[in-house]
Structure formats: structure tokens, C-alpha cells
C-alpha positions in Angstrom: 15.6 3.5 -9.9 17.5 5.4 -7.3 16.7 4.0 -3.8 17.5 7.4 -2.2 14.6 9.0 -4.0 12.2 6.1 -3.7 9.4 5.4 -1.2 7.7 2.0 -0.8 4.2 2.7 0.6 2.6 -0.3 2.2 -1.2 0.2 2.3 -3.2 -1.5 5.0 -1.1 -4.6 5.7 -3.2 -5.0 8.8 -4.6 -8.2 10.5 -8.2 -7.5 9.4 -7.0 -8.0 5.8 -3.9 -10.2 6.1 -4.6 -12.8 8.8 -7.0 -15.7 9.5 -9.7 -14.4 11.9 -9.4 -10.8 10.4 -12.8 -9.2 9.7 -12.1 -8.9 6.0 -9.5 -11.6 5.5 -12.0 -14.0 3.9 -12.9 -11.5 1.2 -9.2 -11.1 0.1 -7.8 -14.5 0.9 -8.3 -15.9 -2.6 -6.4 -13.1 -4.4 -3.7 -13.1 -1.7 -3.1 -16.7 -2.4 -3.2 -16.4 -6.1 -0.1 -14.2 -6.2 1.6 -15.0 -2.9 1.4 -11.3 -2.2 2.3 -11.4 1.5 5.4 -13.4 0.9 6.3 -11.2 -2.1 5.9 -8.1 0.0 8.0 -9.5 2.9 10.8 -10.1 0.4 10.4 -6.8 -1.3 10.4 -4.8 1.9 13.6 -6.5 3.2 15.5 -5.9 0.0 14.2 -2.4 -0.5 15.1 -1.4 3.1 18.6 -2.8 2.7 19.0 -0.9 -0.5 18.1 2.4 1.2 14.5 2.8 0.1 12.2 4.7 2.5 9.6 2.3 3.9 6.2 3.9 4.7 3.4 2.1 6.4 -0.2 3.4 5.8 -2.8 1.8 8.0 -6.4 2.7 8.4 -8.2 2.8 11.8 -11.3 4.2 13.4 -12.4 4.9 17.0 -15.0 2.5 18.3 -18.3 3.6 16.8 -16.8 5.0 13.6 -17.7 8.6 14.5 -15.1 9.9 12.1 -17.2 9.0 9.1 -20.8 9.4 8.0 -23.4 7.9 10.2 -24.8 6.4 7.0 -21.8 5.0 5.2 -22.1 3.4 1.8 -19.8 1.5 -0.5 -16.6 0.1 0.9 -16.8 2.0 4.1 -20.1 0.5 4.8 -18.4 -2.9 4.6 -15.8 -1.8 7.1 -18.5 -0.7 9.6 -20.7 -3.7 9.1 -17.8 -6.1 9.8 -16.4 -4.0 12.7 -13.1 -3.8 11.0 -10.0 -1.6 11.7 -11.0 -0.5 15.2 -8.3 1.6 16.7 -6.4 -0.2 19.5 -7.7 -3.6 18.4 -5.9 -6.6 17.0 -7.5 -6.2 13.6 -6.0 -2.7 13.1 -2.5 -3.8 14.0 0.1 -4.2 11.3 0.7 -7.9 10.4 3.9 -9.1 12.1 5.7 -10.0 8.9 5.4 -6.5 7.6 5.4 -4.5 10.8 7.2 -1.1 11.1 10.9 -1.3 11.9 13.3 1.4 13.2 13.8 4.0 10.5 10.4 3.3 8.8 7.7 5.9 8.7 4.1 5.3 9.9 1.5 7.5 8.3 -1.2 8.7 10.8 -4.8 9.8 10.1 -5.9 7.6 7.2 -9.7 7.4 7.4 -10.6 7.0 3.7 -9.4 5.4 0.5 -6.7 7.7 -0.8 -3.6 7.7 1.4 -3.0 11.3 0.5 -6.5 12.4 1.4 -6.4 12.9 5.2 -2.7 12.4 5.9 0.6 14.2 5.6 2.0 11.7 3.1 2.6 14.4 0.4 4.5 16.6 2.9 6.7 13.7 4.0 7.5 12.6 0.4 8.4 16.2 -0.7 10.3 17.2 2.4 12.5 14.1 2.0 13.0 14.5 -1.7 11.2 11.3 -2.6 10.2 11.2 -6.3 9.4 7.6 -6.9 6.2 6.3 -5.3 6.0 2.5 -5.2 2.7 1.0 -4.0 1.6 -2.3 -2.5 -1.3 -3.4 -0.4 -5.1 -3.5 -0.2 -7.3 -3.2 -2.0 -6.0 -3.5 -5.5 -8.9 -1.5 -7.0 -9.7 0.7 -4.0 -7.1 2.2 -1.7 -4.1 1.3 -3.8 -5.8 2.6 -6.9 -6.9 5.8 -5.2 -3.4 6.5 -4.0 -1.9 5.7 -7.4 -4.2 8.2 -9.1 -3.4 11.0 -6.7 0.3 10.3 -6.8 0.2 10.5 -10.6 -1.7 13.8 -10.5 0.8 15.2 -8.1 3.7 14.5 -10.3 5.3 11.5 -8.6 6.8 8.6 -10.6 4.3 5.9 -9.6 5.0 2.2 -9.6 2.4 -0.4 -8.7 3.5 -3.8 -7.6 1.0 -6.2 -9.1 2.0 -9.3 -7.1 2.0 -7.3 -3.8 -1.7 -6.3 -4.0 -5.0 -8.1 -3.4 -8.7 -7.4 -4.0 -12.0 -9.0 -3.0 -12.2 -10.9 -6.3 -9.8 -12.1 -8.9 -11.9 -10.3 -11.6 -11.6 -6.9 -9.9 -7.9 -7.5 -9.2 -7.1 -8.5 -12.8 -9.2 -5.7 -14.3 -7.4 -3.0 -12.3 -4.0 -4.4 -13.4 -5.0 -4.7 -17.0 -7.0 -1.5 -17.6 -6.4 1.1 -14.8 -2.9 0.7 -13.5 -1.1 1.3 -16.8 -2.9 4.6 -17.2 -1.5 6.1 -13.9 1.6 4.1 -13.1 4.2 1.7 -14.2 2.8 -1.7 -13.2 5.4 -4.4 -12.5 5.9 -7.5 -10.4 8.1 -7.3 -7.3 11.1 -9.0 -8.9 11.1 -6.4 -11.7 11.1 -3.6 -9.1 14.0 -5.2 -7.2 15.9 -5.6 -10.4 15.6 -1.9 -11.0 16.9 -1.2 -7.6 19.8 -3.6 -8.1 20.6 -1.9 -11.4 20.7 1.5 -9.7 23.3 0.1 -7.2 25.8 -0.6 -10.0 24.8 2.3 -12.3 24.3 6.0 -12.2 22.1 7.0 -9.3 22.4 10.8 -9.9 18.8 11.0 -11.0 15.5 9.4 -10.0 15.0 7.1 -13.0 
């Protein structure tokens, strides 16, 4: 996998998910711990950045009062409002320190829903930079990561999902997405498999994306 045409998109590595005291941390703590996803992601980001992969951070945030969305939200967004999560300018919406943006990284603005492509300029950034391989990690396994995966697949990107760099609100949902949905719209792999492909590209022919 050619690092020069690869983007690693980190979805919602924010305190409200990742950190003790975060509004939704309790809901994802179990699956985070089952795979060691935060530590795996830290390792993956460092190695990918060094290899020349484009690192993209995609957080979600809302102004106090959540006026950007329906006054009667349902589903996952209702849970965000009920728990007062991801309020712009607050600690919960900040990127977790271990995976915070570094010089040269790209931060996506405007994410208000599940699909990272939906209300942002992610597609423009990827295409304008010639990025063909879309590697996904983050929260939730079966929600924002899955939504972004599906759109990436539909738009013609070569999508990779990092199974041990994702987390959901239950192990059952997490495992079901990996087993049944991810293989339909991506190449699911663990972080060490992805890093091995990058390493292989470094000593092989990198004239094409895959």
C-alpha cells in the first residue's frame, strides 16, 4: 500500500469517547479495552505518519443547545444530546492527547452527523491530494466508522477498516459489524497487518496505490 496515496482517517478520538469522565466513555470502555484500540491507534498513527501517510482527524461537535440538528433527535444523536456530549469548546469535544493533531495533519471541520463525508469537505481533500486508499479507525464501529466506510466504497476509494482500532457500545455490535458488514465494503484488517503493508510498500514498487 503506497503511503503517498493513503489517508488514515481518525474518527471521533475525542474525550467524550476515549477518556474517563467523558460523557460516552462508559458506553464504549468495554470494547476499547477488549482490543486495546487506543494503544493500537497511537502506534498506528506514529508509524503511518513516519511512512508518509496523510493523517486526517475527524471530530464531531455541536454548539451549546444542539441547534444544528433536529429539535427532536432520535437514535444515536438523541444519545449525544441526552448526555450533553461533544459540545464545541468543551473538554469532551477535544481530541484525546495521545491522538491529537500534529503539524502536517489535517483536521476536518463541520462533522455534525454520522458519515464523515456527509457535511464536510473530506472528499474534496482526498481527491485534490490524490489520496486513493482510505483507512478508517475510531468510533463507533457500527455507526460513524461504518457510515464513512460505506460512502468511501460508493465513491470509489480503496477502503480499509482497522478492526482493532475501533470501538462500539457493545461487544456484540462491534463483532457483528466486523464479521458481516465490514467485508462487504472494505478490506478489514488489524493494525499490524496495515503497517506490514506500508512496510512492504517501502521496499517494493510504490508506483501504484495497491
